[in-house]
C-alpha positions as CSV (number, residue, x, y, z in Angstrom):
1,M,-9.1,11.0,11.6
2,N,-12.0,9.4,9.8
3,I,-11.6,9.0,6.1
4,N,-14.8,8.5,4.2
5,I,-15.2,7.9,0.5
6,K,-18.8,6.7,0.5
7,N,-19.9,9.8,-1.4
8,K,-17.3,9.1,-4.2
9,V,-19.0,8.7,-7.6
10,N,-17.6,5.7,-9.6
11,V,-16.3,6.5,-13.1
12,I,-16.9,3.7,-15.6
13,L,-15.6,3.6,-19.2
14,L,-17.3,1.4,-21.7
15,V,-15.3,0.4,-24.8
16,D,-16.8,-1.4,-27.7
17,D,-17.2,-0.8,-31.5
18,E,-20.7,-2.1,-31.5
19,P,-23.4,0.4,-30.4
20,A,-25.7,-2.4,-29.3
21,N,-23.1,-3.7,-26.9
22,I,-22.4,-0.2,-25.6
23,R,-26.2,0.2,-24.9
24,L,-26.4,-3.2,-23.1
25,L,-23.3,-2.4,-21.0
26,N,-24.6,1.0,-20.1
27,N,-28.0,-0.4,-19.1
28,S,-26.2,-2.9,-16.9
29,V,-23.8,-0.6,-15.0
30,S,-25.2,2.9,-15.2
31,S,-26.7,2.6,-11.7
32,L,-23.2,1.9,-10.3
33,G,-21.6,5.2,-11.4
34,R,-21.0,7.8,-14.1
35,T,-20.5,6.1,-17.5
36,Y,-18.5,7.2,-20.5
37,F,-18.2,5.6,-23.9
38,A,-15.5,4.9,-26.6
39,S,-15.8,3.0,-29.8
40,N,-12.2,2.3,-30.5
41,G,-8.8,1.8,-28.8
42,E,-7.3,5.2,-29.5
43,E,-10.4,7.0,-28.3
44,A,-10.5,4.8,-25.2
45,I,-6.9,5.6,-24.3
46,K,-7.4,9.4,-24.7
47,M,-10.6,9.3,-22.7
48,A,-9.1,7.2,-19.9
49,S,-6.3,9.8,-19.5
50,Q,-9.0,12.5,-19.1
51,I,-11.6,10.9,-16.8
52,K,-9.3,8.5,-14.8
53,P,-11.9,5.7,-14.7
54,D,-12.2,3.3,-11.7
55,L,-13.4,0.5,-14.0
56,I,-13.2,-0.2,-17.8
57,L,-15.3,-2.7,-19.6
58,L,-13.1,-3.4,-22.6
59,D,-14.0,-5.3,-25.8
60,I,-11.1,-7.4,-27.0
61,Q,-11.8,-7.5,-30.7
62,M,-12.1,-4.1,-32.3
63,P,-10.9,-2.6,-35.6
64,G,-7.4,-1.0,-35.2
65,M,-6.1,-1.5,-31.7
66,S,-7.2,-4.7,-29.9
67,G,-8.4,-4.6,-26.3
68,Y,-5.1,-6.2,-25.3
69,E,-3.2,-3.3,-26.8
70,V,-5.5,-0.8,-25.2
71,C,-5.0,-2.5,-21.8
72,D,-1.2,-2.5,-22.3
73,A,-1.2,1.2,-23.0
74,I,-3.4,2.0,-20.0
75,K,-1.4,-0.1,-17.6
76,G,1.7,1.7,-18.9
77,D,0.4,5.0,-17.7
78,S,1.4,5.5,-14.1
79,A,-1.8,7.5,-13.5
80,L,-4.0,4.6,-14.8
81,K,-2.0,1.5,-13.8
82,D,-4.4,0.6,-11.0
83,T,-7.6,0.9,-13.1
84,A,-9.7,-2.2,-12.9
85,I,-10.2,-3.7,-16.4
86,I,-12.9,-6.3,-17.3
87,F,-12.4,-7.8,-20.8
88,V,-15.4,-8.5,-22.9
89,T,-15.2,-11.0,-25.8
90,A,-17.1,-13.5,-27.9
91,H,-14.4,-16.1,-27.2
92,G,-15.0,-18.5,-24.3
93,D,-11.8,-20.6,-24.5
94,T,-9.3,-20.8,-21.7
95,E,-6.5,-19.3,-23.9
96,H,-8.3,-16.0,-24.3
97,E,-9.3,-15.9,-20.7
98,L,-5.7,-16.5,-19.5
99,K,-4.4,-13.9,-22.0
100,A,-6.8,-11.4,-20.6
101,L,-5.6,-12.0,-17.1
102,D,-1.9,-11.9,-18.2
103,Y,-2.5,-8.4,-19.7
104,G,-3.7,-7.2,-16.3
105,G,-7.5,-7.7,-16.6
106,V,-9.3,-8.4,-13.3
107,D,-12.1,-10.3,-14.9
108,F,-13.5,-11.8,-18.2
109,L,-17.0,-11.5,-19.6
110,Q,-18.2,-13.7,-22.5
111,K,-20.7,-12.6,-25.1
112,P,-23.7,-12.8,-25.4
113,L,-23.7,-10.7,-22.3
114,N,-26.1,-11.2,-19.5
115,P,-27.0,-7.8,-18.0
116,L,-27.3,-9.2,-14.4
117,I,-23.9,-10.9,-14.6
118,V,-22.3,-7.8,-16.1
119,Q,-23.7,-5.7,-13.2
120,A,-22.7,-8.2,-10.6
121,R,-19.1,-8.4,-11.8
122,A,-18.8,-4.7,-12.2
123,K,-20.2,-4.1,-8.7
124,I,-17.7,-6.5,-7.1
125,H,-14.7,-4.9,-8.8
126,L,-15.8,-1.4,-8.0
127,E,-16.2,-2.4,-4.4
128,L,-12.8,-3.9,-4.3
129,K,-11.3,-0.8,-6.0
130,N,-13.0,1.4,-3.4
131,Q,-11.8,-0.7,-0.5
132,Q,-8.3,-0.6,-1.8
133,H,-8.6,3.2,-2.2
134,Q,-9.9,3.5,1.4
135,L,-7.0,1.3,2.6
136,D,-4.4,3.5,0.7
137,L,-5.9,6.7,2.2
138,T,-5.8,5.2,5.7
139,R,-2.3,3.9,5.3
140,G,-1.2,7.3,4.0
141,T,-2.8,9.0,7.0
142,L,-1.2,6.6,9.4
143,D,2.2,7.0,7.8
144,S,1.9,10.8,8.1
145,I,0.9,10.6,11.7
146,I,3.7,8.1,12.6
147,H,6.4,10.1,10.8
148,H,5.4,13.2,12.7
149,L,5.3,11.6,16.2
150,P,8.0,13.0,18.6
151,V,9.1,9.4,19.3
152,F,11.3,6.9,17.5
153,V,9.2,4.1,16.0
154,A,10.8,1.2,14.2
155,Y,10.1,-2.4,13.3
156,W,12.7,-5.2,13.1
157,D,12.2,-8.6,11.6
158,D,13.0,-12.0,13.1
159,E,16.6,-11.6,11.9
160,L,16.8,-8.2,13.6
161,N,16.9,-6.3,10.3
162,N,15.1,-3.0,9.9
163,I,11.8,-3.1,8.1
164,F,10.5,0.4,9.0
165,S,11.5,3.5,10.8
166,N,9.8,6.9,11.2
167,D,13.1,8.7,11.7
168,V,13.1,10.5,8.3
169,N,15.8,13.0,9.4
170,G,18.1,10.6,11.2
171,D,17.7,12.4,14.5
172,W,18.1,9.3,16.7
173,F,20.9,7.2,15.4
174,G,22.3,9.4,12.7
175,L,20.6,7.3,10.0
176,E,17.7,8.5,8.0
177,A,14.8,6.0,7.7
178,Q,15.6,5.2,4.0
179,D,19.2,4.4,5.0
180,M,18.2,2.4,8.0
181,L,16.0,0.1,5.9
182,G,17.4,-3.4,5.7
183,E,20.3,-2.6,8.2
184,S,20.9,-4.9,11.1
185,L,20.0,-3.7,14.6
186,V,23.7,-4.0,15.7
187,D,24.9,-1.9,12.8
188,V,22.3,0.8,13.6
189,I,23.0,1.1,17.3
190,N,26.8,1.1,16.7
191,H,26.4,3.8,14.0
192,N,27.7,7.2,15.1
193,N,28.5,6.0,18.6
194,T,25.0,6.9,19.8
195,L,25.1,4.2,22.5
196,D,28.0,3.4,24.8
197,I,29.0,-0.2,25.7
198,V,26.8,-0.4,28.8
199,A,23.7,0.9,27.0
200,I,24.3,-1.6,24.1
201,E,24.5,-4.4,26.5
202,V,21.3,-3.4,28.2
203,L,19.5,-3.2,24.9
204,L,20.8,-6.5,23.6
205,T,19.9,-8.3,26.8
206,A,16.4,-6.9,26.6
207,I,16.1,-8.1,23.0
208,D,17.1,-11.6,24.0
209,Q,13.9,-11.6,26.2
210,V,11.8,-10.1,23.4
211,I,12.8,-13.0,21.1
212,L,11.3,-15.2,23.8
213,G,8.0,-13.3,23.4
214,K,8.3,-10.9,26.3
215,T,7.5,-7.2,26.2
216,M,10.3,-5.1,27.7
217,G,10.5,-1.6,29.0
218,F,13.6,0.3,30.3
219,D,15.5,3.6,30.2
220,L,18.7,4.3,28.2
221,T,21.0,7.2,27.7
222,L,22.0,8.3,24.2
223,N,25.3,10.1,23.6
224,A,26.2,9.5,27.3
225,S,29.8,10.7,26.8
226,C,28.6,14.1,25.4
227,N,27.2,17.2,27.0
228,D,24.0,16.8,25.0
229,A,23.1,13.4,26.4
230,V,19.5,12.3,25.8
231,F,17.6,10.1,28.2
232,V,15.0,7.9,26.6
233,S,12.3,5.5,27.7
234,V,12.4,2.3,25.5
235,S,9.6,-0.2,24.8
236,L,10.1,-3.4,22.9
237,V,7.0,-5.2,21.8
238,P,7.4,-8.6,20.1
239,T,5.1,-9.8,17.2
240,L,4.3,-13.5,17.0
241,L,3.3,-15.5,13.9
242,E,1.6,-18.8,14.8
243,G,3.2,-18.5,18.3
244,K,6.7,-17.9,17.0
245,F,8.8,-14.7,17.2
246,N,8.3,-12.8,14.0
247,G,10.0,-9.4,14.9
248,F,9.4,-6.6,17.2
249,V,8.4,-2.9,17.5
250,M,10.8,-0.5,19.1
251,L,9.5,2.7,20.7
252,M,11.9,5.3,22.1
253,N,10.6,8.4,23.8
254,D,12.8,11.4,24.9
255,I,12.4,11.8,28.7
256,T,15.3,14.2,29.1
257,P,13.2,17.1,30.5
258,M,11.7,14.8,33.1
259,K,15.1,13.5,34.1
260,V,16.5,17.0,34.4
261,L,13.6,18.1,36.5
262,Q,14.1,15.1,38.8
263,R,17.8,16.0,39.2
C-alpha cells in the first residue's frame, strides 16, 4: 500500500500582538501553506483547537498570556501536542532560547525578523513534521498488516524478553500480545502447556544457534498431547548490532492442513 501526503496543505498559525509582525510573518510563510492569525494567547489557543495547525510561529511577549503559557496550553492538548512551535522574540540571550526549547518549542527566531530566515526555518520544520506524519501513517499500516497476518510474528531482545507480538487474541500460546510484552521466552512457551518437553528442547536448541547469528528453520507440534494438535513451521531470524546478537524475529506458520494431506 502506498501512502502519499504530498497533496496535503500545511496549516500555519501566526501569533503576535503587533500587526506589522503578523504581516511580515505572513509574507514569509504564506507560500508554504494556509495561514491563520491570532493577536493574543487566548485567541491562539481557541484557533489552534479549531484548525489543528502543523506549525505555529508564536511571539513570546504579548499582553495577557505569554507565548510560554500559550505553548504550555497547546502541548497539554492531546490533539495538539505534536504541533511544531517556533518561538519569536526580541530577546537574543541564551536563557530565553533555552526556556523556549524547554517549553517544547522546536526553534527560536529573534527580532528583527529576516523574511528569508523565517521562511527557511518554517520550511524545515514543516518538512520534518510531514516526514513524521508519513512515518506514522506507514507504521500504522504495517502494524495493521502484521496484526492481521495468519502467522505468529514476534520479536525477542538479546535477553530473550518479548518486545513485540502480533498475537492480539492469544491464539498461539494463550497470551495476548499485550500480556506477552516483556515476558521471557521460556515463560511464554511454558504457558498453557502449548509445547511438550521435546518441542521445547528443539526450540531452545535452535535459539542457541540463533544467538550465534544463524538463521534457523524447523517444524514443531503445538498441543501435541491433545486431539487438536497444530503443526507449525518455525523460522528464527537473528538481528545483529555491530556484529553482535541483538535479538531475533520468530515466525510461526500453521501447516496443519499440509501435514494432514501428507498423512
